[in-house]
C-alpha positions in Angstrom: -12.5 -3.6 9.7 -10.1 -1.4 11.5 -7.9 -1.2 14.5 -8.6 1.5 17.1 -6.3 1.8 20.1 -9.2 0.4 22.2 -8.8 -3.0 20.6 -5.0 -3.0 21.1 -5.6 -2.3 24.8 -8.3 -4.9 25.3 -7.1 -7.7 23.1 -3.3 -7.3 23.5 -1.2 -8.8 20.6 -3.6 -11.6 19.7 -7.3 -12.1 19.6 -10.1 -14.0 17.9 -12.7 -12.3 15.8 -16.0 -11.6 17.6 -18.6 -11.8 14.9 -21.3 -10.1 17.0 -19.2 -7.1 17.9 -17.3 -6.8 14.6 -13.9 -6.8 16.3 -11.1 -7.7 13.9 -8.9 -10.7 13.9 -5.9 -9.1 15.6 -2.5 -10.9 15.3 0.9 -10.0 16.6 3.6 -11.3 14.3 6.7 -12.6 16.0 10.0 -11.0 15.3 11.3 -7.5 14.8 10.4 -5.7 11.5 11.4 -2.6 9.5 8.9 -2.5 6.6 5.5 -4.0 5.7 3.5 -4.1 2.5 0.0 -5.4 2.0 -1.4 -7.0 -1.2 -4.9 -8.3 -1.9 -4.8 -11.5 0.1 -1.2 -11.5 1.3 1.3 -9.6 3.3 5.1 -9.2 2.9 7.5 -7.7 5.3 11.2 -7.1 5.8 12.6 -7.9 9.3 15.5 -6.2 11.0 17.8 -9.0 9.8 16.9 -7.8 6.2 15.0 -11.1 5.5 11.9 -10.9 3.4 8.8 -13.0 4.4 5.4 -13.3 2.8 2.2 -14.9 4.1 -1.5 -15.2 3.3 -3.3 -17.2 0.7 -0.9 -20.1 0.0 -2.4 -20.8 -3.4 -0.7 -17.5 -4.5 2.8 -17.7 -6.0 3.6 -14.4 -4.4 3.4 -16.2 -1.0 5.2 -19.4 -1.9 7.9 -17.9 -4.2 9.2 -15.1 -2.1 13.1 -14.7 -2.1 14.8 -16.5 0.8 18.1 -14.6 1.0 18.9 -11.4 3.0 19.9 -7.8 2.2 16.4 -6.4 1.3 15.7 -2.7 2.0 12.3 -2.0 0.3 9.2 -4.0 -0.7 6.1 -3.1 -2.7 3.0 -5.2 -2.9 0.6 -5.4 -5.8 -2.7 -7.4 -6.0 -1.0 -10.8 -6.6 2.7 -9.9 -7.1 5.4 -8.1 -5.2 8.7 -6.4 -6.0 11.6 -5.6 -3.7 15.1 -4.2 -4.0 18.4 -4.4 -2.2 21.0 -1.7 -1.8 22.1 -2.1 -5.5 18.6 -0.9 -6.4 17.9 -3.6 -9.0 14.2 -4.7 -8.7 13.3 -8.4 -8.1 9.6 -9.4 -8.5 7.7 -12.6 -8.0 4.1 -13.9 -8.0 1.6 -13.6 -10.8 3.5 -12.9 -14.1 0.6 -13.2 -16.5 1.1 -9.7 -17.8 4.9 -9.5 -17.2 4.4 -7.7 -13.8 6.9 -10.0 -12.2 9.5 -9.4 -14.9 11.0 -6.1 -13.9 13.2 -3.7 -15.9 16.9 -4.1 -14.9 17.4 -0.4 -14.2 18.4 0.4 -10.6 15.6 1.9 -8.5 15.5 4.4 -5.7 11.8 3.5 -4.9 9.2 0.9 -6.0 5.4 0.8 -6.4 3.2 -2.1 -7.4 -0.4 -2.0 -8.7 -2.9 -4.4 -10.1 -1.0 -5.8 -13.1 2.1 -3.6 -13.3 4.9 -2.1 -11.2 7.1 1.0 -11.5 10.4 2.1 -10.2 11.7 5.6 -9.6 15.3 6.1 -10.7 17.9 8.1 -8.8 17.5 10.9 -11.4 13.7 11.0 -11.0 12.6 9.2 -14.2 10.0 6.4 -14.0 10.4 2.9 -15.4 7.3 0.6 -15.5 6.6 -3.0 -16.5 3.6 -5.3 -16.7 0.3 -5.0 -18.5 0.8 -2.7 -21.5 -2.6 -2.3 -23.1 -3.9 0.3 -20.6 -1.0 2.7 -20.8 0.0 2.4 -17.2 3.5 1.3 -18.1 4.2 4.2 -20.4 5.3 7.1 -18.2 5.8 10.6 -19.4 9.2 12.1 -19.6 8.7 14.0 -16.4 11.1 13.7 -13.5 9.2 12.6 -10.4 9.7 12.7 -6.6 7.1 10.0 -6.0 5.0 7.4 -7.8 1.9 5.4 -6.9 0.6 2.4 -9.1 -3.0 1.5 -9.1 -5.3 -0.7 -11.2 -4.2 0.0 -14.8 -3.0 3.5 -14.0 0.0 5.2 -12.4 0.3 8.6 -10.8 3.3 10.6 -9.8 4.3 14.0 -8.2 6.8 15.5 -10.5 9.7 17.7 -9.4 7.7 20.9 -10.1 5.0 19.7 -7.7 2.4 18.7 -10.3 0.4 15.5 -10.1 0.5 13.6 -13.3 -1.4 10.3 -14.0 -1.4 8.0 -17.0 -3.1 4.8 -17.9 -6.8 3.6 -18.2 -9.8 5.8 -18.3 -13.2 4.7 -16.9 -15.2 7.5 -18.5 -16.9 5.1 -21.0 -18.2 3.1 -18.0 -19.7 6.1 -16.4 -17.2 6.3 -13.6 -14.8 9.2 -12.9 -11.4 8.4 -14.4 -8.5 7.7 -11.9 -6.1 9.2 -14.4 -7.5 12.8 -14.2 -6.3 14.2 -10.9 -7.6 17.4 -9.4 -5.6 20.6 -9.6 -4.7 20.4 -5.9 -1.0 20.5 -4.7 -0.2 17.3 -2.8 2.5 16.3 -0.4 2.1 12.6 -1.0 -0.1 10.3 -3.2 -1.4 6.8 -2.9 -3.4 4.5 -5.3 -5.6 1.4 -5.1 -7.4 -0.5 -7.8 -9.9 2.3 -8.8 -8.9 5.4 -6.9 -6.0 7.6 -6.0 -5.7 10.2 -3.2 -3.2 12.9 -2.3 -2.5 14.5 1.1 -3.0 18.2 1.5 -0.8 20.6 3.5 -3.9 22.2 5.1 -5.2 18.8 6.3 -7.3 16.0 4.8 -7.0 14.3 1.4 -8.3 15.0 -2.1 -9.2 11.8 -4.0 -10.3 10.9 -7.5 -11.6 7.8 -9.2 -14.3 5.6 -7.7 -16.1 6.8 -4.5 -13.5 9.4 -3.5 -15.8 10.8 -0.8 -15.3 7.7 1.4 -11.6 8.2 1.9 -11.9 12.0 2.1 -14.4 11.7 5.0 -12.0 9.5 6.9 -9.2 12.0 7.0 -11.1 15.2 7.1 -9.0 17.8 8.8 -6.1 15.4 9.6 -2.7 16.5 8.4 -1.1 13.3 7.1 2.6 12.4 6.7 1.9 9.0 5.1 -1.1 7.5 3.2 -1.8 3.9 2.2 -4.9 2.8 0.2 -6.5 -0.7 0.0 -9.8 -1.6 -1.6 -11.9 -1.5 1.6 -9.4 -0.1 4.0 -7.1 3.0 4.0 -4.5 4.1 6.6 -2.6 7.2 7.3 0.0 8.5 9.7 -0.6 12.0 11.0 2.1 14.5 11.5 1.0 14.6 15.1 2.2 11.1 15.6 -0.7 8.7 15.3 -1.9 6.1 12.8 -5.5 6.1 11.6 -7.2 3.2 9.7 -10.7 3.1 8.5 -12.8 1.8 5.6 -16.1 0.8 4.3 -17.2 -0.8 7.6 -16.5 2.6 9.2 -14.7 1.1 12.2 -11.5 2.2 13.8 -10.1 5.5 14.9 -6.5 5.6 16.1 -3.7 3.1 16.5 -2.5 5.1 19.5 1.1 5.3 18.3 3.2 6.5 15.4 3.9 3.4 13.2 7.3 3.2 11.5 5.6 1.4 8.6 1.9 1.1 7.8 0.1 -0.8 5.0 -3.5 -1.2 3.9 -4.4 -4.3 1.9 -7.6 -5.3 0.2 -9.4 -5.8 3.5 -6.6 -6.1 6.0 -3.9 -3.9 7.4 -0.6 -4.0 9.3 1.5 -1.6 11.3 5.0 -1.7 12.8 5.3 -0.1 16.2 8.2 2.3 17.1 11.0 1.3 19.5 9.9 -2.4 19.7 9.7 -3.0 15.9 6.7 -5.2 16.7 4.3 -6.0 13.7 0.6 -6.3 14.2 -1.9 -7.1 11.5 -5.7 -7.3 11.5 -8.7 -8.3 9.4 -12.5 -8.3 9.4 -12.8 -10.3 6.2 -12.6 -14.1 6.4 -10.7 -14.2 3.1 -8.0 -11.9 4.5 -7.5 -13.6 7.8 -4.5 -15.6 6.6 -2.9 -12.3 5.4 -3.2 -11.0 8.9 -2.1 -14.2 10.7 1.6 -14.1 9.9 4.1 -16.6 8.5 
């Protein structure tokens, strides 16, 4: 369900889905944008006027209850909730709050990440603060200082200041699946997480993944040196250091976006990218349930 440059060239900014050819619904979103985040069946983005807009399944509170003021500088999307911050760093969350995932800690944040039923913030001194579902351990970070965090489905991973990857939260070993909280010994530049897996980018090229079906993502980025990685359930996207965006997934479609996005996000079965220079936002989907998340506000 993915977005090769060929589709951009032939369909332009808008197009309808061709069921026979498997071409994605491809939608140009009006306006100019600075960051995009993709959840399960919704998308949120911050425009160049620092407004925050969300769209997708309108039965979700994360779509209908998004903040309407300005001044936003970062947003993170979970499965059915989202969190954002302004320059004061204090997180604001909205959407599903059944596990407290939309009731953030008041500590100022330098970065945010949202997972299935929880979110975490990274403080200016490198310590993690998490909130949301508590019974799986994902909201109880170690006392490490981190450079980066990634929240998944009941687990959280981080790269600490010594360069080690540390994960905490649920274990799937009793279900016969590899646990997403046991990372490999590889040294990563960046990590990303989805519901059941996590991956890290390698300096020599490619990614190393752990959890459910790690080989699928590893095959997509084999040999590619990535600067940025984003994981959805059936889609994953990365920005190469050479200046292109790559999106692929279970349908094994898509090669290159043909440009270096300034922001790139993979949702459950849709994706979005912001183009350089123009700040134009394009989203796409091959899943009927995700079409609204790609169609824009």
